[in-house]
C-alpha positions in Angstrom: 11.5 3.0 15.7 9.8 2.8 19.1 13.0 4.2 20.7 12.4 7.5 18.9 9.0 8.0 20.4 9.0 10.0 23.6 8.0 8.2 26.7 5.3 10.8 27.5 3.8 10.7 24.0 1.3 8.1 25.2 1.0 8.4 28.9 -1.3 5.5 29.3 0.8 3.1 27.3 2.7 0.6 29.4 0.9 1.1 32.7 -2.6 0.6 34.0 -5.6 -0.9 32.2 -4.9 1.1 29.0 -1.4 -0.4 28.6 -2.6 -4.0 29.5 -5.4 -3.7 26.9 -2.9 -2.7 24.1 -0.4 -5.4 25.1 -3.2 -8.1 25.1 -4.6 -6.9 21.8 -1.1 -7.0 20.2 -0.4 -10.4 21.7 -3.7 -12.0 20.7 -4.2 -10.6 17.2 -0.6 -10.2 16.1 2.0 -11.9 18.3 0.3 -15.4 18.5 -0.7 -15.6 14.8 2.8 -14.5 13.8 4.4 -17.1 16.0 2.1 -19.8 14.6 3.0 -18.7 11.0 6.7 -18.8 11.7 6.3 -22.2 13.3 4.4 -23.6 10.4 7.0 -22.2 8.0 9.6 -24.4 9.7 7.5 -27.5 9.4 7.4 -29.8 6.4 3.9 -30.8 5.3 3.5 -34.1 3.4 0.7 -36.5 2.9 -1.9 -34.5 4.8 0.2 -34.0 7.9 3.2 -32.2 9.3 6.5 -34.1 9.6 8.2 -34.1 13.0 11.0 -31.6 13.7 11.8 -28.1 12.4 13.6 -27.4 9.2 14.4 -24.4 6.9 13.9 -26.6 3.8 10.7 -24.6 2.9 12.8 -21.4 2.7 15.5 -23.1 0.6 13.0 -24.5 -1.9 11.1 -21.3 -2.0 14.2 -19.2 -2.8 16.2 -21.5 -5.0 13.8 -24.0 -6.6 10.6 -22.0 -7.2 9.3 -19.0 -9.2 8.7 -17.1 -6.0 11.7 -14.8 -6.3 10.6 -13.7 -9.7 7.0 -13.2 -8.6 8.3 -11.2 -5.5 10.3 -8.9 -7.8 7.3 -8.4 -10.1 5.1 -7.6 -7.1 7.6 -5.1 -5.7 7.8 -3.3 -9.0 4.1 -3.2 -9.4 3.5 -2.0 -5.8 6.2 0.7 -6.0 4.8 1.9 -9.4 1.2 2.1 -8.0 2.5 3.8 -4.9 4.5 6.4 -6.8 1.7 7.1 -9.4 -1.0 7.3 -6.8 1.0 9.7 -4.7 2.0 12.0 -7.6 -1.5 12.2 -9.0 -3.0 12.8 -5.5 -0.4 15.5 -4.7 -1.1 17.3 -7.9 -4.8 17.1 -7.2 -4.5 18.5 -3.7 -2.1 21.3 -4.7 -4.5 22.3 -7.6 -7.5 22.1 -5.2 -5.9 24.8 -3.0 -6.3 27.3 -5.9 -10.0 27.4 -5.0 -11.9 28.4 -1.9 -12.7 26.1 1.0 -16.1 25.1 -0.2 -14.9 24.0 -3.6 -11.9 22.2 -2.0 -14.3 20.2 0.3 -16.5 19.4 -2.7 -13.4 18.1 -4.6 -12.4 16.0 -1.6 -15.9 14.6 -1.3 -16.1 13.7 -5.0 -12.7 12.0 -4.9 -13.3 10.0 -1.7 -17.0 9.1 -2.3 -15.9 5.8 -3.8 -14.9 4.7 -0.3 -18.5 3.7 0.1 -18.0 1.0 -2.5 -15.8 -2.0 -1.6 -12.6 -2.9 -3.4 -14.3 -6.0 -4.9 -17.2 -4.0 -6.3 -14.8 -1.4 -7.8 -12.6 -4.2 -9.3 -15.6 -5.8 -10.9 -16.6 -2.4 -12.4 -13.1 -1.9 -13.7 -13.1 -5.4 -15.2 -16.2 -4.5 -17.2 -14.6 -1.1 -18.3 -11.5 -2.9 -19.5 -13.4 -5.7 -21.2 -14.3 -5.7 -24.9 -17.8 -4.4 -23.9 -16.4 -1.6 -21.8 -15.4 2.0 -22.8 -11.6 1.6 -22.6 -11.8 -1.9 -24.2 -13.8 -0.6 -27.2 -11.4 2.3 -27.7 -8.4 -0.1 -27.6 -10.0 -2.6 -29.9 -10.9 0.2 -32.4 -7.2 1.1 -32.6 -5.8 -2.5 -32.4 -8.0 -5.6 -32.3 -5.3 -7.5 -30.4 -4.7 -5.0 -27.6 -6.5 -5.3 -24.3 -6.0 -4.1 -20.7 -7.5 -7.2 -19.2 -5.0 -9.9 -18.1 -2.0 -7.6 -18.4 0.4 -5.9 -16.0 -0.5 -2.5 -17.4 -4.1 -3.2 -16.8 -3.5 -4.2 -13.2 -1.5 -1.0 -12.5 -4.1 1.1 -14.1 -6.9 -0.6 -12.1 -5.1 0.1 -8.9 -5.1 3.9 -9.4 -8.8 4.6 -8.9 -8.8 2.2 -6.0 -5.8 3.8 -4.2 -6.2 7.4 -5.2 -9.0 8.2 -2.8 -6.9 7.0 0.1 -3.9 9.1 -1.0 -6.0 12.2 -1.6 -7.5 11.9 1.9 -4.1 11.6 3.5 -2.6 14.4 1.5 -5.6 16.6 2.1 -5.0 16.4 5.9 -1.3 17.1 5.4 -1.9 20.1 3.1 -4.5 21.4 5.6 -1.8 21.5 8.3 0.4 23.9 6.3 0.0 27.4 7.7 -1.4 30.0 5.2 0.7 32.6 7.0 3.9 31.1 5.5 2.4 31.2 2.0 1.2 34.7 2.4 4.5 35.9 3.7 6.4 34.3 0.8 4.0 35.8 -1.8 4.3 39.3 -0.1 8.1 39.0 -0.5 7.7 38.4 -4.2 7.9 34.6 -4.5 6.0 33.0 -7.4 3.2 30.5 -6.7 5.2 27.5 -8.1 8.2 28.4 -6.0 6.0 28.6 -2.9 4.6 25.1 -3.5 8.1 23.7 -4.2 10.0 25.3 -1.3 7.4 25.7 1.4 4.2 23.6 0.9 5.6 20.3 -0.4 8.4 20.1 2.2 5.9 20.7 5.0 3.7 18.0 3.6 6.5 15.5 3.7 5.1 13.4 6.5 1.8 13.0 4.7 3.6 12.2 1.4 5.6 9.4 3.1 2.4 7.9 4.5 0.7 8.3 1.1 3.6 6.3 -0.4 3.6 3.5 2.2 -0.2 2.8 2.4 -0.8 2.1 -1.3 2.4 0.0 -1.4 1.1 -2.2 1.4 -2.3 -2.6 -0.1 -1.1 -3.4 -3.6 1.7 -5.7 -2.3 -0.6 -8.2 -0.6 -3.7 -7.8 -2.7 -5.3 -10.7 -4.6 -8.7 -9.2 -5.6 -7.5 -6.9 -8.4 -4.9 -9.4 -9.5 -7.5 -12.2 -9.9 -10.2 -10.1 -11.6 -8.0 -7.8 -13.8 -4.8 -9.8 -14.2 -6.2 -13.3 -14.3 -3.7 -16.2 -14.9 -1.4 -13.9 -17.0 -0.3 -11.8 -14.0 1.6 -13.8 -11.4 2.4 -12.2 -8.0 3.8 -13.4 -4.7 0.4 -13.3 -3.0 -1.2 -15.4 -5.8 1.6 -17.9 -5.4 0.8 -18.3 -1.7 -2.8 -19.1 -2.6 -1.5 -21.7 -5.1 0.5 -23.3 -2.3 -2.5 -23.6 -0.1 -4.5 -25.1 -3.0 -2.1 -28.0 -3.1 -1.9 -28.3 0.7 1.7 -27.1 0.8 1.1 -25.1 4.0 4.7 -25.0 5.1 5.9 -23.4 1.9 2.9 -21.0 1.9 3.7 -20.0 5.5 7.4 -19.4 4.5 6.3 -17.2 1.6 4.0 -15.3 3.9 6.9 -14.7 6.4 9.0 -13.3 3.6 6.2 -11.0 2.5 5.8 -9.7 6.1 9.6 -9.1 6.3 9.6 -7.1 3.1 6.6 -5.0 4.1 8.0 -4.5 7.6 11.3 -3.3 6.1 9.5 -0.8 3.9 7.5 0.5 6.9 10.6 0.7 9.0 12.5 2.7 6.4 9.6 5.1 6.0 8.9 5.4 9.7 12.6 5.9 10.6 12.9 8.6 8.0 9.8 10.4 9.2 10.5 10.1 12.9 14.2 10.9 12.4 13.2 14.2 10.7 10.8 15.0 13.6 13.5 14.2 16.2 16.0 16.5 14.6 13.4 19.3 14.5 12.6 18.9 18.2 
């Protein structure tokens, strides 16, 4: 990934005070904690203290003798679903917003991103009330079927993530759409192209970098989140992040650290795939 970046892209990086500052920041806030996490994942924790020596027993127990693989698979499916739904809805919103003038587009962007001023916890609490038997959606579902409920279900968790992740996706795609030159659209329309064809063949391909970022960010946030899972999913929705918390509650720090390392590897793999695809496209164009 870093090999694809030109050396002169960041002239201060790697030399002078600017480079030293970044290296120090990465080392203190990322390198050292990561090394400690990996070290703890290779230690066995019993009776309130770590046993001497290093071992991969935590990883073996985690993969072969625990429900973690199933929880990891469920978390992957949920995070990918949230990422795809958020990006598709946000993309449709942005493309539709460009049918109006700039003032209306800015008003739509402000209305969609205004919820950023409220924290994730506050929004999750509000959604918990909406999904409950006293909330609007809860009352509608109970009117149709008294046994149906969005609370404590996977569908409810996925639905709750959408209003939380959508503002982020809309903001990212708004910037990407704003970078598309109107000259290309006008030229295509003058040549007889239909509006839908212009969006499909010109606008969306040029928005691809923003679309990739819009897919990655919600995936990362949903993959490691515990707030929405705890408030909306409760004990009925079991994810890999919640299992890490369970390990810490029983003082099994070694297994919890091993599970965290696996989560980091999965997230890193997703980022690497998306970044390689994006940077590879840019390198070919250059």
